[in-house]
ZAMARGU-4260 file (C-alpha; in steps of 0.2 Angstrom, whole numbers, plus 5000, padded with zeros to 4 digits):
<rodrens>
0) 5078/4648/5646 | 5092/4638/5654 | 5110/4644/5657 | 5124/4632/5657 | 5143/4632/5659
5) 5154/4617/5653 | 5168/4610/5643 | 5168/4604/5625 | 5173/4586/5624 | 5170/4583/5605
10) 5162/4591/5589 | 5152/4577/5580 | 5145/4587/5566 | 5149/4605/5559 | 5145/4616/5545
15) 5158/4629/5546 | 5152/4640/5532 | 5136/4643/5541 | 5144/4643/5559 | 5133/4629/5564
20) 5140/4615/5576 | 5134/4600/5586 | 5145/4598/5601 | 5146/4585/5615 | 5150/4592/5632
25) 5151/4590/5650 | 5142/4604/5660 | 5140/4609/5678 | 5126/4603/5689 | 5130/4608/5707
30) 5147/4601/5710 | 5145/4587/5697 | 5148/4586/5678 | 5134/4579/5667 | 5136/4574/5649
35) 5126/4582/5636 | 5124/4587/5617 | 5119/4603/5609 | 5118/4614/5594 | 5127/4630/5594
40) 5130/4645/5582 | 5148/4652/5583 | 5159/4663/5572 | 5174/4654/5580 | 5174/4635/5578
45) 5173/4626/5594 | 5187/4614/5599 | 5188/4600/5612 | 5194/4607/5629 | 5185/4624/5626
50) 5176/4630/5642 | 5160/4639/5637 | 5144/4648/5644 | 5128/4646/5634 | 5110/4651/5635
55) 5095/4642/5627 | 5083/4628/5629 | 5083/4609/5631 | 5073/4600/5618 | 5069/4582/5615
60) 5074/4577/5597 | 5077/4561/5587 | 5095/4559/5583 | 5102/4545/5573 | 5087/4534/5577
65) 5085/4537/5595 | 5077/4551/5606 | 5089/4563/5615 | 5088/4579/5624 | 5098/4592/5615
70) 5103/4609/5621 | 5098/4623/5608 | 5109/4637/5612 | 5103/4655/5608 | 5120/4662/5614
75) 5137/4654/5616 | 5154/4661/5621 | 5170/4656/5628 | 5172/4656/5647 | 5182/4649/5661
80) 5178/4635/5673 | 5166/4640/5688 | 5168/4624/5699 | 5181/4612/5704 | 5173/4598/5694
85) 5172/4609/5679 | 5190/4615/5681 | 5196/4597/5683 | 5187/4592/5667 | 5195/4607/5658
90) 5213/4602/5664 | 5211/4584/5660 | 5203/4587/5642 | 5217/4600/5638 | 5233/4594/5646
95) 5232/4575/5650 | 5241/4563/5638 | 5257/4559/5630 | 5258/4575/5620 | 5262/4585/5636
100) 5268/4571/5647 | 5255/4574/5661 | 5244/4560/5668 | 5226/4562/5673 | 5230/4558/5692
105) 5243/4572/5693 | 5230/4585/5687 | 5217/4578/5699 | 5230/4580/5713 | 5234/4598/5708
110) 5215/4602/5708 | 5213/4594/5725 | 5228/4603/5733 | 5221/4621/5729 | 5203/4617/5729
115) 5191/4631/5723 | 5207/4643/5722 | 5215/4632/5709 | 5210/4643/5694 | 5216/4659/5702
120) 5232/4651/5707 | 5235/4645/5689 | 5230/4661/5681 | 5243/4670/5692 | 5256/4657/5691
125) 5254/4645/5675 | 5272/4639/5678 | 5265/4627/5691 | 5256/4618/5677 | 5271/4619/5665
130) 5283/4611/5678 | 5272/4595/5677 | 5275/4593/5659 | 5289/4587/5648 | 5284/4601/5635
135) 5282/4616/5646 | 5282/4629/5631 | 5268/4620/5622 | 5258/4619/5639 | 5260/4637/5642
140) 5255/4642/5624 | 5239/4631/5625 | 5235/4638/5643 | 5236/4656/5636 | 5225/4652/5621
145) 5212/4642/5631 | 5211/4655/5645 | 5213/4671/5636 | 5194/4674/5634 | 5191/4668/5651
150) 5203/4680/5659 | 5194/4694/5650 | 5178/4687/5658 | 5186/4686/5675 | 5193/4704/5673
155) 5176/4712/5669 | 5166/4701/5681 | 5178/4707/5695 | 5173/4725/5691 | 5155/4722/5692
160) 5150/4718/5674 | 5135/4707/5671 | 5135/4692/5660 | 5126/4701/5645 | 5139/4716/5646
165) 5154/4703/5646 | 5146/4694/5632 | 5144/4708/5620 | 5162/4714/5623 | 5169/4696/5621
170) 5159/4693/5605 | 5166/4710/5598 | 5185/4706/5601 | 5186/4687/5603 | 5202/4680/5610
175) 5210/4697/5609 | 5198/4704/5622 | 5210/4702/5637 | 5225/4709/5629 | 5215/4724/5622
180) 5207/4728/5639 | 5224/4728/5647 | 5232/4739/5634 | 5217/4751/5633 | 5201/4748/5643
185) 5192/4762/5633 | 5191/4749/5618 | 5175/4743/5627 | 5167/4760/5624 | 5167/4756/5605
190) 5154/4742/5608 | 5137/4751/5606 | 5129/4742/5621 | 5143/4748/5633 | 5147/4766/5628
195) 5159/4778/5636 | 5153/4780/5654 | 5153/4761/5658 | 5171/4759/5650 | 5177/4775/5659
200) 5172/4767/5676 | 5182/4751/5671 | 5197/4761/5666 | 5198/4772/5681 | 5196/4757/5692
205) 5210/4749/5683 | 5221/4764/5687 | 5220/4775/5671 | 5223/4793/5676 | 5209/4805/5673
210) 5221/4816/5663 | 5226/4801/5652 | 5226/4805/5633 | 5217/4789/5630 | 5202/4794/5641
215) 5201/4811/5632 | 5202/4804/5615 | 5189/4791/5618 | 5177/4804/5626 | 5179/4815/5610
220) 5177/4800/5599 | 5161/4794/5608 | 5153/4811/5605 | 5158/4811/5587 | 5151/4794/5585
225) 5135/4799/5593 | 5133/4813/5581 | 5137/4802/5566 | 5124/4789/5572 | 5111/4804/5573
230) 5115/4808/5554 | 5128/4822/5555 | 5143/4821/5543 | 5154/4832/5554 | 5155/4838/5572
235) 5159/4856/5577 | 5169/4859/5593 | 5153/4866/5601 | 5143/4850/5597 | 5158/4839/5604
240) 5159/4849/5620 | 5140/4848/5623 | 5141/4829/5624 | 5158/4828/5634 | 5157/4822/5652
245) 5161/4835/5665 | 5180/4835/5670 | 5187/4828/5654 | 5198/4843/5653 | 5202/4844/5672
250) 5196/4859/5681 | 5194/4869/5665 | 5181/4883/5667 | 5165/4880/5656 | 5167/4896/5646
255) 5185/4890/5641 | 5180/4872/5637 | 5178/4875/5618 | 5194/4884/5617 | 5203/4870/5626
260) 5195/4856/5616 | 5199/4865/5599 | 5218/4867/5605 | 5218/4848/5610 | 5211/4843/5593
265) 5224/4853/5584 | 5237/4845/5594 | 5231/4827/5589 | 5236/4830/5570 | 5226/4826/5555
270) 5217/4811/5562 | 5208/4806/5578 | 5204/4788/5577 | 5193/4785/5561 | 5189/4804/5560
275) 5198/4818/5551 | 5202/4834/5560 | 5199/4849/5548 | 5204/4867/5550 | 5191/4877/5540
280) 5194/4894/5533 | 5190/4906/5547 | 5198/4895/5560 | 5183/4883/5564 | 5189/4866/5569
285) 5178/4851/5563 | 5179/4832/5565 | 5172/4822/5551 | 5173/4805/5542 | 5187/4803/5530
290) 5175/4805/5515 | 5164/4819/5521 | 5175/4834/5515 | 5179/4826/5498 | 5160/4822/5495
295) 5155/4840/5500 | 5168/4847/5488 | 5163/4836/5474 | 5145/4840/5476 | 5148/4859/5477
300) 5159/4858/5462 | 5145/4849/5452 | 5132/4861/5457 | 5142/4877/5453 | 5147/4869/5436
305) 5128/4867/5432 | 5123/4884/5439 | 5137/4893/5429 | 5138/4883/5413 | 5123/4871/5413
310) 5111/4869/5399 | 5097/4882/5400 | 5082/4886/5390 | 5080/4904/5384 | 5066/4913/5394
315) 5057/4919/5378 | 5055/4900/5373 | 5049/4896/5390 | 5036/4910/5389 | 5030/4904/5372
320) 5028/4886/5379 | 5019/4893/5394 | 5008/4904/5385 | 4993/4893/5380 | 4995/4882/5396
325) 4992/4898/5407 | 4979/4906/5396 | 4961/4907/5401 | 4954/4890/5398 | 4971/4882/5397
330) 4976/4867/5407 | 4985/4877/5421 | 4975/4893/5421 | 4972/4890/5440 | 4990/4892/5444
335) 4994/4908/5454 | 5009/4920/5451 | 5021/4911/5462 | 5017/4894/5455 | 5019/4901/5437
340) 5036/4908/5442 | 5041/4891/5449 | 5036/4883/5432 | 5046/4896/5422 | 5061/4893/5434
345) 5061/4874/5433 | 5059/4875/5414 | 5073/4888/5412 | 5087/4883/5425 | 5098/4868/5424
350) 5098/4866/5443 | 5084/4873/5455 | 5073/4869/5470 | 5054/4869/5473 | 5049/4869/5491
355) 5032/4870/5501 | 5021/4861/5513 | 5005/4850/5509 | 4991/4858/5499 | 5002/4871/5490
360) 5002/4863/5473 | 5020/4856/5472 | 5013/4841/5462 | 5003/4852/5450 | 5019/4862/5447
365) 5029/4847/5443 | 5016/4841/5431 | 5016/4858/5422 | 5035/4858/5422 | 5035/4841/5413
370) 5022/4848/5400 | 5032/4864/5397 | 5048/4854/5395 | 5040/4843/5382 | 5034/4858/5372
375) 5052/4864/5373 | 5058/4848/5365 | 5064/4838/5380 | 5065/4820/5375 | 5069/4812/5392
380) 5060/4818/5408 | 5064/4806/5422 | 5053/4807/5438 | 5059/4799/5454 | 5057/4798/5473
385) 5067/4790/5487 | 5055/4777/5491 | 5043/4765/5482 | 5027/4772/5489 | 5032/4790/5485
390) 5037/4786/5467 | 5020/4777/5465 | 5011/4792/5472 | 5021/4803/5460 | 5016/4793/5445
395) 4998/4793/5450 | 4997/4811/5453 | 5007/4817/5437 | 5001/4803/5425 | 5019/4799/5421
400) 5030/4785/5424 | 5040/4787/5440 | 5053/4776/5449 | 5064/4776/5465 | 5081/4785/5465
405) 5089/4768/5467 | 5081/4760/5452 | 5084/4776/5442 | 5103/4775/5446 | 5103/4756/5443
410) 5108/4750/5461 | 5119/4734/5460 | 5122/4731/5478 | 5134/4736/5492 | 5153/4735/5491
415) 5163/4739/5507 | 5148/4747/5515 | 5145/4758/5500 | 5131/4757/5487 | 5136/4753/5469
420) 5126/4760/5455 | 5126/4756/5436 | 5125/4774/5432 | 5139/4786/5437 | 5152/4798/5430
425) 5158/4784/5418 | 5140/4779/5413 | 5129/4794/5415 | 5110/4795/5413 | 5103/4798/5396
430) 5111/4813/5387 | 5100/4828/5388 | 5089/4821/5402 | 5079/4832/5414 | 5077/4824/5431
435) 5063/4828/5444 | 5066/4822/5462 | 5051/4823/5474 | 5052/4821/5493 | 5070/4827/5493
440) 5070/4830/5512 | 5071/4811/5513 | 5086/4809/5502 | 5102/4805/5511 | 5118/4813/5506
445) 5126/4797/5499 | 5112/4794/5486 | 5111/4813/5482 | 5129/4814/5478 | 5128/4798/5467
450) 5113/4806/5458 | 5123/4822/5454 | 5138/4811/5448 | 5126/4802/5436 | 5120/4817/5428
455) 5126/4820/5410 | 5135/4836/5405 | 5119/4843/5397 | 5108/4836/5411 | 5096/4846/5421
460) 5088/4843/5438 | 5074/4849/5449 | 5073/4845/5468 | 5056/4846/5476 | 5052/4844/5494
465) 5046/4851/5511 | 5061/4856/5522 | 5050/4855/5538 | 5049/4837/5537 | 5061/4825/5545
470) 5078/4823/5538 | 5083/4807/5529 | 5086/4791/5538 | 5104/4791/5532 | 5117/4804/5535
475) 5115/4822/5529 | 5102/4835/5527 | 5104/4839/5508 | 5088/4849/5506 | 5091/4861/5520
480) 5109/4863/5515 | 5104/4868/5497 | 5091/4880/5504 | 5105/4888/5514 | 5113/4892/5497
485) 5098/4900/5491 | 5094/4918/5496 | 5085/4933/5490 | 5101/4940/5483 | 5104/4924/5472
490) 5112/4907/5474 | 5103/4891/5469 | 5087/4896/5460 | 5072/4892/5472 | 5053/4895/5473
495) 5044/4892/5490 | 5026/4889/5488 | 5015/4895/5504 | 4997/4897/5498 | 4986/4883/5504
500) 4973/4879/5491 | 4965/4864/5498 | 4947/4867/5505 | 4933/4857/5511 | 4932/4843/5523
505) 4951/4839/5522 | 4957/4857/5523 | 4962/4856/5541 | 4976/4844/5537 | 4985/4857/5526
510) 4980/4872/5536 | 4986/4864/5552 | 5002/4859/5544 | 5005/4877/5540 | 5002/4882/5558
515) 5014/4868/5565 | 5028/4874/5553 | 5027/4891/5562 | 5026/4884/5580 | 5008/4888/5582
520) 4997/4874/5590 | 4982/4871/5578 | 4964/4871/5586 | 4957/4853/5585 | 4941/4846/5591
525) 4935/4829/5595 | 4922/4830/5581 | 4935/4831/5568 | 4930/4846/5557 | 4940/4849/5542
530) 4947/4831/5542 | 4957/4832/5559 | 4951/4825/5576 | 4959/4823/5593 | 4954/4810/5606
535) 4962/4815/5623 | 4966/4799/5634 | 4979/4791/5646 | 4994/4783/5637 | 4989/4766/5643
540) 4972/4767/5634 | 4979/4773/5617 | 4982/4755/5609 | 4964/4750/5614 | 4957/4766/5606
545) 4967/4764/5591 | 4960/4746/5589 | 4942/4752/5592 | 4945/4765/5579 | 4952/4753/5566
550) 4937/4741/5569 | 4925/4755/5567 | 4933/4761/5551 | 4933/4743/5544 | 4915/4742/5548
555) 4912/4758/5538 | 4920/4751/5522 | 4937/4758/5524 | 4951/4745/5519 | 4964/4746/5534
560) 4977/4738/5523 | 4976/4750/5508 | 4969/4766/5515 | 4975/4767/5533 | 4992/4771/5541
565) 4995/4770/5560 | 5010/4780/5564 | 5020/4784/5580 | 5038/4790/5584 | 5045/4774/5591
570) 5044/4756/5592 | 5046/4751/5611 | 5035/4758/5625 | 5016/4762/5627 | 5008/4765/5611
575) 5024/4761/5601 | 5024/4751/5585 | 5028/4734/5594 | 5012/4736/5605 | 5001/4743/5591
580) 5007/4729/5579 | 5003/4715/5591 | 4986/4722/5594 | 4982/4726/5576 | 4988/4709/5570
585) 4975/4700/5581 | 4962/4711/5574 | 4966/4711/5556 | 4974/4693/5555 | 4964/4682/5566
590) 4970/4665/5569 | 4987/4669/5563 | 4998/4654/5561 | 5016/4654/5567 | 5030/4651/5555
595) 5042/4637/5559 | 5059/4644/5565 | 5053/4662/5567 | 5056/4665/5585 | 5065/4677/5597
600) 5084/4675/5599 | 5094/4679/5615 | 5097/4697/5610 | 5079/4701/5604 | 5066/4710/5614
605) 5052/4699/5618 | 5040/4713/5616 | 5044/4714/5598 | 5031/4705/5587 | 5037/4692/5575
610) 5029/4688/5558 | 5015/4675/5556 | 5007/4668/5540 | 4995/4682/5533 | 5004/4696/5542
615) 5008/4713/5534 | 5027/4716/5534 | 5039/4729/5529 | 5057/4726/5522 | 5070/4735/5532
620) 5085/4734/5520 | 5088/4736/5502 | 5088/4720/5491 | 5095/4726/5474 | 5095/4709/5466
625) 5076/4709/5467 | 5073/4728/5466 | 5066/4728/5483 | 5070/4743/5494 | 5069/4748/5512
630) 5051/4752/5516 | 5043/4741/5503 | 5027/4732/5511 | 5020/4715/5507 | 5010/4700/5515
635) 5017/4684/5521 | 5008/4671/5510 | 5014/4654/5517 | 5027/4643/5525 | 5039/4636/5513
640) 5056/4626/5512 | 5072/4634/5506 | 5083/4625/5493 | 5094/4618/5508 | 5079/4611/5516
645) 5078/4624/5530 | 5061/4631/5535 | 5056/4648/5527 | 5041/4658/5521 | 5035/4667/5506
650) 5031/4686/5505 | 5021/4694/5491 | 5025/4713/5490 | 5012/4726/5485 | 5021/4729/5468
655) 5020/4710/5463 | 5037/4704/5468 | 5037/4687/5477 | 5052/4683/5488 | 5056/4668/5499
660) 5065/4671/5515 | 5074/4658/5527 | 5066/4658/5544 | 5082/4663/5552 | 5082/4679/5541
665) 5065/4685/5548 | 5073/4700/5557 | 5075/4709/5540 | 5056/4711/5541 | 5045/4720/5553
670) 5026/4720/5555 | 5018/4734/5546 | 5000/4737/5553 | 5008/4751/5562 | 5025/4760/5558
675) 5037/4773/5564 | 5035/4790/5556 | 5053/4788/5550 | 5049/4773/5540 | 5034/4781/5532
680) 5043/4796/5525 | 5038/4799/5507 | 5022/4790/5508 | 5004/4795/5511 | 4988/4787/5516
685) 4969/4791/5515 | 4968/4791/5534 | 4982/4792/5547 | 4980/4788/5565 | 4994/4795/5576
690) 4996/4792/5594 | 5005/4805/5604 | 5010/4803/5623 | 5023/4808/5636 | 5031/4791/5633
695) 5036/4797/5616 | 5044/4813/5623 | 5062/4807/5619 | 5058/4806/5600 | 5043/4818/5598
700) 5047/4835/5592 | 5040/4847/5579 | 5048/4839/5563 | 5043/4822/5567 | 5025/4828/5572
705) 5024/4838/5556 | 5030/4823/5545 | 5017/4812/5553 | 5003/4825/5551 | 5007/4828/5533
710) 5006/4809/5528 | 4987/4811/5529 | 4977/4814/5513 | 4959/4815/5519 | 4958/4811/5537
715) 4969/4813/5552 | 4965/4806/5569 | 4976/4810/5584 | 4974/4800/5600 | 4983/4803/5617
720) 4989/4818/5627 | 4986/4836/5621 | 5000/4842/5632 | 5012/4830/5624 | 5006/4836/5607
725) 5007/4855/5611 | 5024/4853/5619 | 5030/4845/5602 | 5023/4859/5592 | 5031/4872/5602
730) 5048/4863/5605 | 5054/4863/5588 | 5069/4852/5582 | 5078/4843/5596 | 5093/4838/5586
735) 5100/4848/5571 | 5112/4838/5560 | 5129/4846/5556 | 5136/4843/5539 | 5151/4847/5529
740) 5140/4852/5514 | 5132/4867/5524 | 5150/4873/5527 | 5155/4873/5509 | 5140/4874/5497
745) 5132/4891/5502 | 5149/4900/5502 | 5154/4895/5485 | 5137/4896/5477 | 5133/4913/5483
750) 5151/4919/5478 | 5147/4912/5461 | 5130/4921/5460 | 5139/4938/5463 | 5149/4934/5448
755) 5135/4930/5436 | 5129/4947/5431 | 5113/4949/5421 | 5106/4932/5427 | 5088/4931/5432
760) 5085/4931/5451 | 5071/4919/5453 | 5072/4920/5472 | 5067/4938/5471 | 5054/4935/5457
765) 5046/4922/5469 | 5045/4935/5483 | 5038/4948/5472 | 5025/4936/5465 | 5020/4932/5482
770) 5017/4950/5486 | 5005/4951/5471 | 4996/4936/5477 | 4994/4943/5494 | 4989/4960/5488
775) 4975/4952/5478 | 4969/4941/5492 | 4968/4957/5503 | 4959/4966/5490 | 4946/4952/5488
780) 4944/4951/5507 | 4941/4970/5508 | 4929/4970/5494 | 4919/4956/5502 | 4919/4965/5518
785) 4925/4949/5527 | 4927/4950/5546 | 4943/4940/5547 | 4959/4949/5542 | 4970/4941/5529
790) 4986/4935/5536 | 5000/4934/5524 | 5008/4916/5525 | 5024/4915/5533 | 5039/4905/5526
795) 5047/4892/5536 | 5062/4895/5548 | 5073/4884/5537 | 5089/4887/5546 | 5096/4897/5560
800) 5114/4902/5555 | 5109/4911/5539 | 5095/4922/5534 | 5079/4912/5530 | 5069/4914/5514
805) 5061/4932/5517 | 5043/4934/5521 | 5035/4943/5506 | 5038/4961/5506 | 5053/4960/5518
810) 5068/4956/5508 | 5083/4952/5519 | 5101/4949/5516 | 5113/4936/5523 | 5121/4940/5540
815) 5138/4939/5533 | 5145/4957/5537 | 5160/4954/5526 | 5149/4957/5511 | 5143/4974/5504
820) 5130/4982/5514 | 5113/4982/5506 | 5102/4997/5506 | 5084/4996/5500 | 5075/5012/5494
825) 5057/5010/5493 | 5048/5011/5477 | 5029/5013/5472 | 5020/4997/5475 | 5021/4985/5460
830) 5006/4986/5448 | 4998/4968/5446 | 5000/4961/5429 | 4984/4960/5419 | 4973/4946/5427
835) 4964/4941/5411 | 4948/4939/5420 | 4955/4928/5434 | 4962/4932/5451 | 4975/4918/5452
840) 4989/4927/5443 | 4993/4935/5426 | 4983/4929/5411 | 4991/4914/5403 | 4992/4924/5386
845) 5002/4938/5394 | 5020/4934/5389 | 5032/4941/5402 | 5043/4952/5391 | 5054/4955/5406
850) 5053/4949/5424 | 5046/4962/5437 | 5060/4973/5444 | 5063/4972/5462 | 5067/4987/5473
855) 5080/4999/5468 | 5096/4993/5476 | 5112/5003/5481 | 5127/4992/5485 | 5139/5001/5497
860) 5155/4991/5501 | 5159/4991/5520 | 5175/5002/5521 | 5183/4991/5534 | 5180/4975/5524
865) 5182/4980/5506 | 5195/4969/5497 | 5206/4975/5483 | 5197/4976/5466 | 5180/4974/5474
870) 5171/4989/5467 | 5153/4993/5469 | 5140/4986/5457 | 5133/4998/5444 | 5124/4986/5433
875) 5105/4985/5430 | 5103/4972/5444 | 5099/4954/5442 | 5080/4956/5442 | 5079/4968/5428
880) 5087/4957/5414 | 5078/4957/5397 | 5073/4940/5391 | 5082/4943/5374 | 5098/4947/5383
885) 5111/4933/5382 | 5116/4926/5399 | 5134/4926/5405 | 5142/4910/5410 | 5155/4905/5422
890) 5167/4894/5413 | 5170/4879/5424 | 5177/4863/5416 | 5178/4846/5422 | 5197/4848/5424
895) 5193/4859/5439 | 5197/4848/5454 | 5185/4848/5469 | 5200/4849/5481 | 5205/4865/5473
900) 5187/4871/5474 | 5188/4869/5493 | 5202/4882/5494 | 5197/4899/5501 | 5195/4913/5487
905) 5191/4900/5474
</rodrens>
């Protein structure tokens, strides 16, 4: 690649709407100027007299019937002259002529007088140039305009910045760069490739005081922006202080840093840059995006409205519908007590959650729920998942039509950075519909809120997911936040399935996943018993071993395209997707043909593979016009020509959609022989090969390992370092997202639950059902005199700040000491329901006349926390409601405003 600096002399051809130009220029070669032509792409139209720097390649082309060497620029930016010859060309091109009354000889004498220092003299004293002109004001104006960007380059270069760093800042701010830097050097920190630390060095060297408010503001904004980029929708003072550089608040002791930061944020008012400063009830200070609080309030309002007054089915009707399905010989006879409770819950409640890991029967429960709802007269049952592969798998396993959430809502594009959908509050989904959403953990908050807004007034919804998987690619952690609003004492109805029913040669996948969830390292051998194997090797040998494994699997009849997924945490580095895709493309697409115009640009990493004809590729953005979504996979069929005659290529996606792409747009596609675990969320494959090594330690933690592990259906092959694997299992989650929803939703939902007297407590029923299943298992093990003791499955550690879903037999309450203290008086062990000849749960023909009662509870208000009018409860308790008893409803209307809902004491 060649780097040149020169002066534009003319612009023979341009296509402004595409930002494409052919320029004639003189460029520096030693102390001389040489004439040339070249093609550039620029957001700012070039003008004669502009000084520039460019990187690219020289190419021999035929132009207007003759051969010429043209420079094809990969990068192009404004600059200032670097040599005397270039400066002289710059002065003559811009200022010689009748317009300014300056002749060429005078400018040449000026350049000769000061030599190499001419540019510095004129930058400091442009009046010298003005004094030579008959129009000094016009000369000064042009000088300022032509050197504004160059002065910024000179400033940054003088502080040790390299060409690439200067280039990204100048591209971001253009002609305003110099003035912005002089006013506030910290604007450079807002360029992602620069960051706070580099900008801070610049600012301090320019004389900015360490106590300057601009410095403190930018340090805080950089921390908040980092959290937002990692998926948080708000930042607590604790999180901000954790990412602040030392010394931002002077010599403040570490133990006082949070208090000082909170006081500073309060002093800044309602806004800090683009972020809102919010004082929460209880005194917590948060910084969030402008919409985060409003979105959290509106979602909370919708959920509470559905829980309090949504359309419900009577329990006696649900029992009647379940009766023959659960009976001996019935379609769902095999369901255990917990699974049956989940079916009844989802068929009864207008809003509920179903959670669990792989192999616990979530899909079977979803299928049963759909069948029960049909028996109850539901006309519209809509199944959806966030991604195309997940929705296709949902359709295959349930035998019902399923779609993506985007298609369900009718995605129509993006306006001002926000997705627009056909369905919403003014045009809801079909009246009376019941929506079932699978893979909820991968659902980002924006789409989740849009889904809630699109529900009709009599709509119902069931969210299904595994909370131990990675959070969504987009901001938020909606499944985790909803689970926090579900406790054994009420809240959002939820059933968590823990019993693993897979057995045989693939059982190691489900059983190993259950161990990883609890932080236990599974025992894996190289032989691959029960579907899981581990090959220990050096990280530099991983790619070779992966290729050998794929070649062996292909020889044994497995289709690497349809049946295999190679997954790892990251793209760059050893055993990353770039390296793996490059090697696998050679194996699976031999003789691959390059595509005209598909090549690396100046800002592309050369190790990133580019698509060729015949390659498998994955789309990395949503294309609503063609109903293509981020994560859709296809094959490059051939090269083509676009309507404007430019080179392009054709991709056929696995769902049959065929799309042409211009070669310049190739970056919206990546090779898909291997993929990151993030990209494969919501999908599964017959066989998964997963590299693990120390080079991935920055990304590798328990959630990402667990998500990759659970993508495998029949076979899982790990290759790499056992030490890195074990560290990831033990380490747990590296980064926990902070959201406004988790601050708002649990408080209001649990407050609502305490006001709904007589409602079924499905959360407690699920715990008691699990106790019965565990008791039966233990009894069976004892009867068979097995040597291995039965260990009751543990529920996941879903969150840290609030009590998790209790382990069966150990009901717990939230740690909020402001609520009444709960005393549990032991009662005799519950008698199991009649088995009807099978051990999985109560007989299908046994109608549950009343849900099993939980332990007797006595609520004693804390004397020091009791509020006026908060009397001890004397009711029968939530778990003892008769099915014929009418349920109470909290009267919430759509006139209730979310902003009012946010107020304490709502």
